[in-house]
C-alpha positions as CSV (number, residue, x, y, z in Angstrom):
1,M,67.5,-89.8,-86.0
2,S,68.3,-86.2,-85.1
3,K,65.7,-83.5,-84.6
4,V,66.9,-81.7,-87.8
5,A,66.6,-84.9,-89.8
6,V,63.1,-85.5,-88.5
7,S,62.1,-81.9,-89.4
8,V,63.5,-82.4,-92.9
9,E,61.7,-85.7,-93.2
10,E,58.5,-83.9,-92.2
11,R,59.3,-81.0,-94.5
12,A,59.1,-78.6,-91.5
13,H,62.8,-77.7,-91.3
14,V,63.8,-74.1,-91.8
15,A,67.4,-73.2,-92.2
16,S,68.8,-71.3,-89.2
17,S,69.0,-67.5,-89.6
18,R,70.2,-64.6,-87.6
19,L,67.5,-62.4,-89.0
20,T,65.7,-60.5,-86.2
21,L,62.1,-59.7,-86.0
22,R,62.9,-56.1,-86.6
23,D,64.6,-56.8,-89.8
24,Y,62.0,-59.2,-91.0
25,L,59.1,-56.9,-90.3
26,T,60.6,-53.6,-91.5
27,K,62.8,-54.8,-94.4
28,E,60.8,-57.8,-95.7
29,W,57.2,-58.0,-94.6
30,L,56.0,-54.4,-94.7
31,P,57.6,-53.6,-98.0
32,A,56.2,-56.8,-99.5
33,I,52.6,-56.2,-98.5
34,E,52.3,-52.4,-98.6
35,H,51.0,-52.4,-102.1
36,T,48.4,-55.1,-101.5
37,I,46.5,-53.4,-98.7
38,R,44.7,-50.1,-98.2
39,P,46.9,-47.1,-97.3
40,T,45.0,-46.6,-94.1
41,T,45.5,-50.3,-93.2
42,C,49.2,-50.0,-94.0
43,R,49.7,-47.0,-91.7
44,S,47.9,-48.9,-89.0
45,Y,50.3,-51.9,-89.4
46,V,53.4,-49.6,-89.4
47,A,52.2,-48.0,-86.2
48,H,51.6,-51.3,-84.4
49,V,54.9,-52.6,-85.5
50,E,57.0,-49.5,-84.6
51,C,55.1,-48.5,-81.4
52,H,54.1,-51.8,-79.9
53,I,55.9,-54.9,-81.3
54,L,59.5,-53.8,-82.0
55,P,60.3,-52.1,-78.7
56,A,59.7,-55.4,-76.9
57,L,60.5,-58.1,-79.5
58,G,62.5,-56.4,-82.2
59,S,65.8,-58.0,-81.3
60,V,64.4,-61.5,-81.0
61,Q,64.9,-64.0,-83.9
62,P,61.5,-65.1,-85.3
63,Q,62.6,-68.8,-85.0
64,K,63.3,-68.3,-81.3
65,L,60.1,-66.4,-80.6
66,C,57.8,-68.3,-78.2
67,P,54.2,-67.9,-77.0
68,A,55.4,-66.9,-73.5
69,Q,57.3,-63.9,-74.9
70,I,54.2,-62.9,-77.0
71,N,51.9,-63.2,-74.0
72,A,54.3,-61.0,-72.0
73,L,54.1,-58.4,-74.7
74,Y,50.3,-58.4,-74.5
75,A,50.4,-58.1,-70.7
76,K,52.9,-55.2,-70.9
77,L,50.8,-53.4,-73.5
78,G,47.7,-53.8,-71.3
79,R,49.6,-52.2,-68.3
80,S,51.6,-49.4,-69.9
81,G,50.7,-49.0,-73.5
82,K,49.8,-45.3,-73.2
83,R,51.9,-42.4,-72.1
84,N,49.6,-41.7,-69.2
85,G,50.5,-45.0,-67.7
86,Q,47.2,-46.7,-68.5
87,G,47.3,-49.7,-70.8
88,L,45.9,-50.2,-74.2
89,T,42.3,-51.6,-74.3
90,A,41.8,-55.3,-74.9
91,L,40.6,-54.5,-78.4
92,S,43.7,-52.5,-79.2
93,V,46.0,-55.4,-77.9
94,R,44.0,-57.7,-80.1
95,H,44.8,-55.5,-83.1
96,V,48.5,-55.8,-82.2
97,H,48.0,-59.6,-82.0
98,A,46.3,-59.6,-85.5
99,V,49.2,-57.7,-87.1
100,L,51.9,-60.0,-85.5
101,H,49.9,-63.1,-86.4
102,R,49.6,-62.1,-90.1
103,A,53.3,-61.2,-90.3
104,L,54.4,-64.5,-88.9
105,K,51.8,-66.4,-90.9
106,D,53.4,-64.9,-94.0
107,A,56.8,-65.9,-92.7
108,V,55.6,-69.5,-92.5
109,R,54.3,-69.2,-96.0
110,W,57.5,-67.8,-97.3
111,G,59.6,-70.5,-95.7
112,R,61.1,-68.3,-92.9
113,L,59.4,-70.2,-90.1
114,A,58.2,-73.8,-89.6
115,R,55.2,-72.7,-87.5
116,N,53.5,-69.6,-86.3
117,P,54.2,-69.1,-82.5
118,V,51.3,-66.5,-82.4
119,D,48.9,-69.4,-82.9
120,L,49.7,-70.6,-79.4
121,A,49.6,-67.1,-77.8
122,D,46.7,-65.8,-75.7
123,P,45.5,-62.3,-76.6
124,P,43.0,-60.7,-74.1
125,R,39.4,-61.1,-74.8
126,A,37.9,-58.0,-76.2
127,A,35.1,-56.5,-74.2
128,A,31.7,-56.6,-75.8
129,R,31.2,-53.5,-78.0
130,G,28.7,-51.0,-76.6
131,H,25.5,-51.0,-78.6
132,E,24.9,-47.3,-78.3
133,L,26.0,-45.6,-81.5
134,R,25.9,-41.8,-81.9
135,T,23.0,-41.2,-84.3
136,W,20.4,-38.5,-85.0
137,S,16.7,-38.9,-85.1
138,A,14.9,-38.3,-88.4
139,E,13.9,-34.9,-87.0
140,Q,17.4,-33.9,-86.0
141,L,18.8,-35.0,-89.4
142,A,16.1,-33.0,-91.2
143,A,16.9,-30.0,-89.1
144,F,20.6,-30.2,-89.8
145,L,20.2,-30.6,-93.6
146,D,17.7,-27.7,-93.7
147,S,20.1,-25.5,-91.8
148,H,22.9,-26.1,-94.2
149,H,20.9,-26.3,-97.4
150,D,22.9,-23.4,-99.0
151,D,26.3,-24.7,-98.0
152,R,28.7,-25.8,-100.8
153,L,29.0,-29.3,-99.2
154,Y,25.3,-29.7,-98.6
155,A,25.0,-32.2,-101.5
156,L,27.7,-34.3,-99.9
157,W,26.0,-34.3,-96.4
158,H,22.6,-35.1,-98.0
159,T,24.0,-38.0,-100.1
160,L,25.9,-39.5,-97.2
161,A,22.8,-39.4,-95.0
162,M,20.4,-40.8,-97.6
163,T,22.6,-43.6,-99.0
164,G,24.8,-44.8,-96.1
165,L,27.9,-44.5,-98.1
166,R,31.3,-44.4,-96.4
167,R,33.1,-41.1,-96.5
168,G,35.7,-42.4,-98.9
169,E,33.1,-44.0,-101.2
170,A,31.2,-40.7,-101.6
171,L,34.4,-38.7,-102.2
172,G,35.5,-41.3,-104.8
173,L,32.2,-41.2,-106.6
174,R,32.4,-40.1,-110.3
175,W,29.7,-38.8,-112.5
176,Q,30.1,-41.9,-114.7
177,D,29.1,-44.0,-111.6
178,V,25.8,-42.0,-111.2
179,D,22.6,-42.7,-113.2
180,L,20.2,-40.0,-112.4
181,E,17.6,-41.2,-114.8
182,A,17.5,-44.6,-113.2
183,G,17.9,-43.2,-109.7
184,R,21.0,-45.2,-108.7
185,L,24.7,-44.9,-108.2
186,S,27.5,-47.5,-108.3
187,V,30.2,-47.8,-105.7
188,R,33.3,-48.9,-107.4
189,R,36.2,-47.2,-105.5
190,A,37.0,-45.0,-102.6
191,L,39.3,-42.1,-101.8
192,V,41.4,-42.5,-98.7
193,P,43.9,-40.2,-97.0
194,S,47.6,-40.9,-97.3
195,G,49.2,-38.2,-95.3
196,R,48.4,-34.9,-97.0
197,E,47.7,-36.7,-100.3
198,V,44.6,-38.6,-101.4
199,V,44.8,-42.0,-103.1
200,V,42.3,-44.3,-104.8
201,S,41.5,-47.5,-103.0
202,E,39.3,-50.5,-103.6
203,P,36.0,-50.6,-101.5
204,K,36.5,-51.8,-98.0
205,T,34.9,-55.2,-98.5
206,A,34.2,-57.6,-101.4
207,R,30.6,-56.5,-101.3
208,G,31.7,-52.9,-101.2
209,R,31.3,-52.7,-104.9
210,R,27.5,-52.3,-105.1
211,V,24.6,-50.4,-106.6
212,V,22.7,-48.1,-104.3
213,A,19.2,-46.9,-105.1
214,L,18.4,-43.2,-104.8
215,D,15.3,-41.5,-103.6
216,P,13.8,-38.7,-105.8
217,G,15.0,-36.1,-103.3
218,T,18.6,-37.2,-103.5
219,V,18.4,-37.3,-107.3
220,A,17.2,-33.7,-107.3
221,V,20.1,-32.8,-104.9
222,L,22.7,-34.5,-107.2
223,K,21.2,-32.7,-110.2
224,G,21.7,-29.4,-108.3
225,Q,25.3,-30.5,-107.6
226,A,25.9,-31.1,-111.3
227,A,24.6,-27.6,-112.1
228,R,26.8,-26.0,-109.4
229,Q,29.8,-27.8,-110.7
230,L,29.1,-26.6,-114.3
231,Q,29.1,-23.1,-113.0
232,E,32.3,-23.5,-111.1
233,Q,34.0,-24.9,-114.3
234,Q,33.6,-21.5,-115.8
235,D,36.3,-20.2,-113.5
236,A,40.0,-20.4,-114.6
237,G,42.1,-23.2,-113.2
238,W,39.4,-25.9,-113.1
239,T,40.9,-29.4,-112.9
240,E,38.7,-32.1,-114.5
241,T,38.6,-35.2,-112.3
242,G,35.2,-36.4,-113.1
243,L,34.4,-36.5,-109.3
244,V,30.9,-35.7,-108.0
245,F,32.2,-33.9,-104.9
246,T,35.3,-31.7,-105.3
247,N,37.0,-28.5,-104.2
248,E,36.2,-25.3,-106.0
249,D,38.9,-26.0,-108.5
250,G,37.7,-29.5,-109.3
251,A,40.4,-31.3,-107.3
252,A,39.6,-34.2,-105.0
253,L,38.4,-33.3,-101.5
254,H,40.7,-34.6,-98.7
255,P,38.7,-36.9,-96.4
256,E,40.1,-35.4,-93.2
257,V,39.3,-31.9,-94.3
258,V,35.7,-32.9,-95.1
259,S,35.4,-34.4,-91.6
260,R,36.6,-31.1,-90.1
261,F,34.1,-29.1,-92.2
262,F,31.3,-31.4,-90.9
263,R,32.3,-31.0,-87.3
264,G,32.1,-27.2,-87.8
265,A,28.7,-27.5,-89.4
266,V,27.4,-29.6,-86.5
267,K,28.7,-27.1,-84.0
268,E,27.0,-24.2,-85.8
269,T,23.6,-25.9,-85.6
270,M,24.1,-27.0,-82.0
271,M,23.0,-30.5,-82.8
272,P,24.1,-33.5,-80.7
273,D,27.7,-34.1,-81.5
274,I,28.3,-36.8,-84.0
275,R,31.1,-37.7,-86.5
276,L,30.7,-37.7,-90.2
277,H,30.8,-41.5,-90.2
278,D,27.7,-41.4,-87.9
279,L,25.6,-40.2,-90.8
280,R,26.1,-43.8,-92.1
281,H,25.0,-45.1,-88.7
282,T,22.0,-42.8,-88.7
283,H,21.0,-44.0,-92.2
284,A,21.1,-47.7,-91.1
285,T,19.4,-47.1,-87.8
286,L,16.5,-45.1,-89.4
287,A,16.1,-47.8,-92.1
288,L,15.9,-50.7,-89.6
289,R,13.5,-48.8,-87.4
290,A,11.3,-48.1,-90.4
291,G,11.0,-51.8,-91.0
292,I,13.4,-52.1,-93.9
293,H,14.6,-55.7,-94.2
294,P,18.1,-56.1,-92.7
295,K,19.4,-57.8,-95.9
296,V,18.4,-54.7,-97.9
297,V,20.1,-52.4,-95.3
298,S,23.2,-54.6,-95.4
299,E,23.4,-54.4,-99.2
300,R,23.1,-50.6,-99.2
301,L,25.9,-50.4,-96.6
302,G,28.1,-52.9,-98.4
303,H,28.6,-55.1,-95.4
304,A,30.2,-58.5,-96.0
305,T,27.3,-60.3,-94.2
306,V,23.9,-59.5,-92.8
307,S,25.1,-60.6,-89.4
308,I,27.5,-57.6,-89.3
309,T,24.6,-55.3,-89.9
310,L,22.5,-56.9,-87.1
311,D,25.4,-56.9,-84.7
312,T,26.4,-53.3,-85.3
313,Y,22.8,-52.0,-85.2
314,S,21.3,-54.3,-82.5
315,H,20.1,-51.2,-80.7
316,A,17.5,-50.8,-83.4
317,I,16.3,-54.4,-83.0
318,P,14.1,-54.0,-79.9
319,A,11.8,-51.5,-81.6
320,M,11.5,-54.0,-84.5
321,Q,10.7,-56.8,-82.0
322,E,8.0,-54.8,-80.4
323,E,6.4,-54.0,-83.7
324,A,6.6,-57.7,-84.8
325,A,4.9,-58.8,-81.5
326,V,2.0,-56.4,-82.1
327,K,1.6,-57.5,-85.8
328,I,1.7,-61.2,-84.9
329,A,-0.9,-60.8,-82.1
330,G,-3.1,-58.8,-84.5
331,L,-3.0,-61.7,-87.0
332,V,-4.0,-64.2,-84.4
333,F,-6.4,-62.3,-82.2
334,V,-8.7,-60.8,-84.9
335,P,-11.3,-58.6,-83.2
336,R,-14.7,-60.2,-83.3
337,E,-17.6,-58.3,-84.7
338,G,-20.5,-57.6,-82.4
C-alpha cells in the first residue's frame, strides 16, 4: 500500500498545495484570528511574523517545513535578531516559537497540515525571570500621591495604586461599574491602544472580570473625581462616554499618553524610576508584606491562578516566611510565668 493510501486510511492525508508559509500566515491565518484576540496581541503576532518568521521561512511550503529548519530559525534569531548584532533573548525567541506553533496548530485544525512540525522543534530555555520588580515602599508611594494631590490625574494614580488594576482596566472603568455606597468596583472591560486609537477589549484573563473592594480613602477620591467631572461637563464640547477617567472633553484617555504623563510626574518628584504598571506591582507587594492572604491578592489582581501571584511576587515571600517563623515559635514556646 502506498504512503498516500496509508495516510488516507489513517485520515492523516492532506492534499498537496503550493501555498507558502508567507501566504498562509498573512492571507489566511492572521486575517482569520485578528478579531478573536486583543489588539495588542494581534500587533505582537504581526511583528513576530513579519520581522522574524517570514524573512527565514516565508518561501517554504508548510507541508515541507521540518523541525531542523525551525531550530535553525531559533538559532539565527538568537545570534542576530537585533540590529546591533546581538541576538534576541531566549524569552523573545520562545515568543516567536509560540506564534509559529499556534499558527501551524490552526493549520492542522483547518486541514492544511497533517501534523504540526513545531511540536518537534526545540526552542531555547527561557532564563529564570528576575525576582526584583521595581516597586515603591509605602512611604514612597504616600509621598508621590501627596505631591500630586492637586493634579488632574491624581484620582487615576491613587486608584491604580490602591486597587492593583491594570492600566487598561482603570481607563475602561465606567461609573456604572462603580458602587461608591458599597465601596467596590467591577472590572468588566479594558481600553487598549490600537495605534493612535483606543479600542475596548475583554479583560486579560478569564478571572479578569472581577469585583474589587475599595478602602474609604479611595471611595472619597472617586467621589472627588465625580465632582471634578461634573464641573468639566459644564464646558462646551463635552463628550459623554460614561468613563470614570477621561480627557477634559470627556473622551477616553489614550493608555500610552497616560503612561507618558506618569513618567513626567515621577520625574518631577525625583522618586525612584518606576513604570505606571509598577503601581500594580507595588500594590501586590505591599499587600503580601502586610500579611494579606495570597489568594485575596490574586483575586484583586485578576490573576488566573494563585501560583502566578506567588511566582511573580516571590520577592515578598521571605518577609512572610520570617514573620511566620516568629509566630509559630511564639505559639509553641509560650513564656513561663515566674
